[in-house]
Backbone as ProteinMPNN parsed JSONL, in Angstrom:
{"seq_chain_A": "MTKSIFATNIHGSDGCWSRFLNTGNFSEANLSVPGGGMTGETVDPVVYQGGKDYRITSLKQVFDISGNANFQLMLKALFPVLRMRLDHDKEYP", "coords_chain_A": {"N_chain_A": [[161.145, 97.581, 106.95], [162.754, 100.453, 105.606], [165.058, 100.563, 103.099], [167.885, 102.437, 102.132], [169.919, 104.411, 99.901], [172.599, 106.546, 99.727], [174.4, 108.91, 97.857], [177.18, 111.055, 97.051], [179.139, 113.719, 95.644], [179.609, 113.096, 92.95], [180.005, 114.529, 90.633], [179.326, 114.645, 87.766], [180.446, 112.375, 86.605], [180.329, 109.786, 84.341], [180.453, 106.986, 84.786], [180.102, 106.791, 87.608], [177.518, 108.048, 87.836], [175.998, 106.128, 86.38], [176.322, 103.824, 87.912], [175.151, 104.692, 90.345], [172.43, 105.18, 89.508], [171.673, 102.577, 89.024], [171.875, 101.271, 91.444], [169.647, 100.758, 93.12], [168.519, 98.568, 91.799], [170.051, 96.228, 92.228], [170.575, 96.259, 95.038], [168.2, 96.277, 96.205], [167.163, 98.595, 97.335], [164.782, 100.892, 98.649], [164.851, 103.478, 98.312], [166.768, 105.984, 96.673], [169.078, 108.501, 97.237], [170.397, 111.342, 95.979], [173.181, 113.395, 96.778], [175.054, 116.408, 97.506], [177.162, 118.015, 94.981], [176.623, 116.629, 92.529], [176.411, 116.981, 89.728], [178.056, 117.761, 86.623], [177.946, 120.357, 85.154], [175.391, 121.377, 84.668], [171.96, 120.633, 85.401], [169.616, 119.299, 83.436], [166.21, 119.255, 82.736], [164.269, 116.544, 81.459], [161.286, 116.144, 79.905], [158.74, 114.009, 79.469], [156.369, 114.084, 76.983], [154.341, 112.542, 76.022], [153.417, 109.997, 73.732], [155.763, 110.146, 71.157], [157.107, 112.327, 71.924], [159.147, 114.85, 73.494], [160.293, 117.273, 75.859], [162.956, 119.271, 76.421], [164.872, 121.347, 78.484], [167.617, 123.296, 78.446], [170.131, 125.308, 79.638], [168.471, 127.638, 79.653], [167.227, 127.377, 77.235], [164.622, 126.004, 75.383], [163.803, 122.868, 73.995], [161.786, 121.265, 71.871], [161.165, 118.018, 71.134], [160.489, 115.579, 68.689], [159.907, 112.243, 67.961], [161.775, 109.25, 68.083], [164.452, 108.965, 67.075], [165.398, 111.583, 66.937], [165.209, 112.299, 69.526], [167.097, 110.577, 70.661], [169.473, 111.624, 69.509], [169.533, 114.147, 70.609], [169.879, 113.56, 73.325], [172.397, 112.349, 73.269], [173.914, 114.564, 72.638], [173.502, 116.291, 74.805], [173.658, 114.676, 77.244], [175.807, 112.452, 78.719], [175.063, 110.05, 79.992], [171.988, 108.509, 80.195], [170.05, 106.44, 81.342], [167.681, 105.608, 82.79], [164.754, 104.796, 84.71], [161.887, 106.624, 84.097], [159.384, 106.621, 85.062], [157.359, 104.22, 86.907], [155.928, 102.613, 85.353], [156.712, 102.527, 82.648], [159.512, 102.027, 80.654], [161.762, 104.219, 79.247], [163.637, 105.125, 76.239]], "CA_chain_A": [[162.177, 98.57, 107.061], [163.189, 101.095, 104.365], [166.515, 100.493, 102.758], [168.154, 103.644, 101.355], [171.3, 104.604, 99.476], [172.992, 107.913, 99.6], [175.672, 109.11, 97.156], [177.56, 112.403, 96.869], [180.378, 114.066, 95.007], [179.822, 112.315, 91.709], [180.5, 115.528, 89.743], [179.092, 114.392, 86.398], [181.173, 111.176, 86.162], [179.418, 108.849, 83.712], [180.517, 105.661, 85.454], [179.478, 106.965, 88.917], [176.075, 108.222, 87.642], [175.418, 104.917, 85.979], [176.266, 102.976, 89.139], [174.158, 105.239, 91.267], [171.114, 104.939, 89.013], [171.379, 101.185, 89.068], [172.06, 100.703, 92.8], [168.397, 100.169, 93.598], [168.229, 97.258, 91.197], [170.796, 95.126, 92.852], [170.705, 96.442, 96.466], [166.889, 96.218, 96.759], [166.872, 99.771, 98.092], [163.509, 101.544, 98.356], [165.087, 104.952, 98.156], [168.109, 106.504, 96.341], [169.115, 109.892, 97.519], [171.631, 112.011, 95.546], [173.649, 114.452, 97.659], [175.694, 117.533, 96.88], [178.189, 117.701, 94.023], [176.21, 115.457, 91.7], [176.402, 117.256, 88.381], [179.193, 118.39, 86.053], [177.754, 121.799, 85.014], [173.937, 121.708, 84.748], [170.948, 119.623, 85.43], [168.63, 119.597, 82.375], [165.021, 118.365, 82.815], [163.695, 115.925, 80.276], [159.936, 115.933, 80.215], [158.037, 113.173, 78.542], [155.099, 114.857, 76.608], [153.446, 111.572, 75.451], [153.717, 109.515, 72.337], [157.275, 110.153, 71.024], [157.397, 113.755, 72.089], [159.868, 115.265, 74.734], [160.751, 118.71, 75.972], [164.297, 119.42, 77.145], [165.292, 122.705, 78.728], [168.999, 123.38, 78.742], [170.688, 126.659, 79.61], [167.368, 128.503, 79.364], [166.686, 127.14, 75.893], [163.598, 124.905, 75.241], [163.863, 122.075, 72.877], [160.644, 120.323, 71.71], [161.703, 116.971, 70.214], [159.545, 114.596, 68.263], [160.546, 111.099, 67.292], [162.806, 108.587, 68.895], [165.792, 109.201, 66.568], [165.697, 112.97, 67.288], [165.368, 112.276, 70.974], [168.421, 109.96, 70.99], [170.47, 112.579, 69.102], [169.626, 115.24, 71.608], [170.429, 112.975, 74.556], [173.815, 112.172, 73.07], [174.552, 115.84, 72.616], [173.417, 116.887, 76.121], [173.849, 113.786, 78.38], [176.584, 111.226, 78.501], [174.401, 108.942, 80.484], [170.621, 108.672, 80.644], [169.431, 105.179, 81.263], [167.007, 105.457, 84.05], [163.259, 104.767, 84.567], [161.253, 107.933, 84.367], [158.275, 106.249, 85.894], [157.401, 102.846, 87.261], [155.153, 101.853, 84.409], [157.257, 102.397, 81.298], [160.909, 102.322, 80.6], [162.005, 105.012, 78.036], [164.987, 104.927, 75.676]], "C_chain_A": [[162.597, 99.125, 105.673], [164.668, 101.003, 104.243], [166.838, 101.626, 101.808], [169.654, 103.686, 100.979], [171.493, 106.117, 99.26], [174.293, 108.03, 98.873], [175.925, 110.64, 96.977], [178.848, 112.535, 96.105], [180.658, 113.263, 93.723], [180.355, 113.29, 90.592], [180.405, 115.206, 88.238], [179.847, 113.194, 85.847], [180.155, 110.168, 85.616], [179.347, 107.523, 84.463], [179.837, 105.805, 86.869], [177.97, 107.13, 88.817], [175.4, 106.939, 87.272], [175.242, 103.932, 87.153], [175.235, 103.408, 90.116], [172.716, 104.935, 90.764], [170.687, 103.5, 89.041], [171.495, 100.584, 90.425], [170.834, 100.054, 93.379], [168.027, 98.854, 92.989], [168.824, 96.112, 91.936], [170.898, 95.136, 94.402], [169.265, 96.252, 97.104], [166.517, 97.398, 97.623], [165.514, 100.292, 97.756], [163.654, 102.984, 98.03], [166.5, 105.201, 97.834], [168.179, 107.925, 96.557], [170.457, 110.462, 96.993], [171.955, 113.17, 96.481], [174.269, 115.58, 96.827], [176.796, 117.116, 95.842], [177.894, 116.609, 93.002], [176.469, 115.782, 90.212], [177.781, 117.88, 87.918], [178.976, 119.899, 86.004], [176.31, 122.168, 85.254], [173.102, 120.449, 84.981], [169.839, 120.081, 84.475], [167.461, 118.677, 82.473], [164.634, 117.808, 81.475], [162.323, 115.574, 80.604], [159.315, 115.151, 79.098], [156.635, 113.867, 78.195], [154.008, 113.819, 76.133], [153.756, 111.156, 74.063], [155.234, 109.456, 72.199], [157.776, 111.548, 71.099], [158.029, 114.034, 73.469], [160.173, 116.638, 74.64], [161.973, 118.663, 76.838], [164.595, 120.923, 77.283], [166.739, 122.652, 79.206], [169.467, 124.786, 78.602], [169.67, 127.666, 79.124], [166.796, 128.346, 77.93], [165.791, 125.904, 75.958], [163.729, 124.189, 73.955], [162.67, 121.051, 72.859], [161.139, 119.313, 70.655], [160.642, 115.991, 69.885], [160.235, 113.522, 67.598], [161.707, 110.586, 68.037], [164.211, 108.934, 68.388], [166.261, 110.624, 67.026], [166.023, 113.051, 68.833], [166.777, 111.682, 71.319], [169.582, 110.882, 70.593], [170.674, 113.645, 70.079], [170.246, 114.703, 72.842], [171.972, 112.864, 74.392], [174.566, 113.447, 73.109], [174.565, 116.468, 74.074], [173.872, 116.046, 77.302], [174.747, 112.645, 77.968], [175.871, 109.978, 78.929], [172.921, 109.274, 80.831], [169.876, 107.33, 80.36], [168.693, 104.958, 82.572], [165.469, 105.372, 83.824], [162.729, 106.07, 84.995], [160.01, 107.754, 85.089], [158.238, 104.75, 86.108], [156.645, 101.957, 86.294], [155.867, 101.608, 83.041], [158.675, 102.778, 81.376], [161.063, 103.082, 79.173], [163.399, 104.915, 77.548], [166.039, 105.808, 76.315]], "O_chain_A": [[162.769, 98.373, 104.713], [165.424, 101.321, 105.161], [166.166, 101.788, 100.789], [170.506, 103.091, 101.639], [170.654, 106.816, 98.692], [175.239, 107.322, 99.216], [174.982, 111.406, 96.777], [179.577, 111.557, 95.937], [181.779, 112.825, 93.465], [181.09, 112.851, 89.707], [181.355, 115.487, 87.507], [179.862, 113.037, 84.627], [179.242, 109.748, 86.326], [178.257, 107.017, 84.732], [179.045, 104.935, 87.231], [177.212, 106.496, 89.55], [174.319, 106.654, 87.787], [174.191, 103.319, 87.345], [174.51, 102.58, 90.669], [171.884, 104.475, 91.546], [169.493, 103.202, 89.079], [171.212, 99.392, 90.549], [170.891, 99.002, 94.016], [167.285, 98.082, 93.598], [168.148, 95.128, 92.232], [171.267, 94.125, 95.0], [169.123, 96.096, 98.317], [165.686, 97.282, 98.524], [165.102, 100.139, 96.606], [162.733, 103.638, 97.542], [167.391, 104.745, 98.549], [167.294, 108.603, 96.035], [171.522, 110.107, 97.5], [171.04, 113.862, 96.928], [174.042, 115.688, 95.622], [177.276, 115.983, 95.864], [178.749, 115.794, 92.655], [176.742, 114.837, 89.471], [178.531, 118.434, 88.723], [179.674, 120.656, 86.679], [176.016, 123.14, 85.95], [173.567, 119.331, 84.757], [169.209, 121.117, 84.687], [167.613, 117.465, 82.325], [164.665, 118.512, 80.466], [162.117, 114.765, 81.508], [159.348, 115.553, 77.935], [155.86, 114.169, 79.103], [152.872, 114.216, 75.876], [154.321, 111.931, 73.291], [155.916, 108.814, 72.998], [158.742, 111.923, 70.435], [157.542, 113.541, 74.486], [160.314, 117.199, 73.553], [161.968, 118.043, 77.902], [164.566, 121.663, 76.3], [167.048, 122.046, 80.232], [169.24, 125.417, 77.57], [169.984, 128.479, 78.255], [165.958, 129.142, 77.507], [166.173, 124.881, 76.527], [163.765, 124.82, 72.899], [162.576, 120.144, 73.686], [161.467, 119.648, 69.517], [159.915, 115.586, 70.792], [161.084, 113.77, 66.742], [162.528, 111.338, 68.562], [165.096, 109.179, 69.209], [167.405, 110.795, 67.448], [166.93, 113.741, 69.299], [167.515, 112.221, 72.144], [170.592, 110.911, 71.297], [171.802, 114.038, 70.38], [171.118, 115.372, 73.396], [172.728, 113.248, 75.284], [175.716, 113.481, 73.547], [175.549, 117.09, 74.473], [174.411, 116.586, 78.268], [174.482, 111.953, 76.985], [176.041, 108.931, 78.304], [172.638, 110.17, 81.626], [169.212, 107.137, 79.342], [169.126, 104.136, 83.38], [164.978, 105.859, 82.806], [163.038, 106.584, 86.07], [159.565, 108.706, 85.73], [159.055, 104.051, 85.509], [156.695, 100.73, 86.38], [155.63, 100.594, 82.384], [159.042, 103.728, 82.067], [160.574, 102.633, 78.136], [164.303, 104.648, 78.34], [167.209, 105.744, 75.939]]}, "name": "protein", "num_of_chains": 1, "seq": "MTKSIFATNIHGSDGCWSRFLNTGNFSEANLSVPGGGMTGETVDPVVYQGGKDYRITSLKQVFDISGNANFQLMLKALFPVLRMRLDHDKEYP"}
């Protein structure tokens, strides 16, 4: 049987996002589904390019970032919380 979690109306709350992103770990859910009202203002994709390179697009601006220190600085500027697994094989900072 598939176990799922649905959350809505988080509206960019750091604490709520963090709890939602970690619910699968402690609830053994197979699926986490975000509903409406999830973001504060925008959703900015972070694309891992390989090595230590990332591309972030925010408000129609593209940022190519190289190096872990630069990546961490950009994340602190754009995102209050980003501690999730981007894929199942590797956990990124």
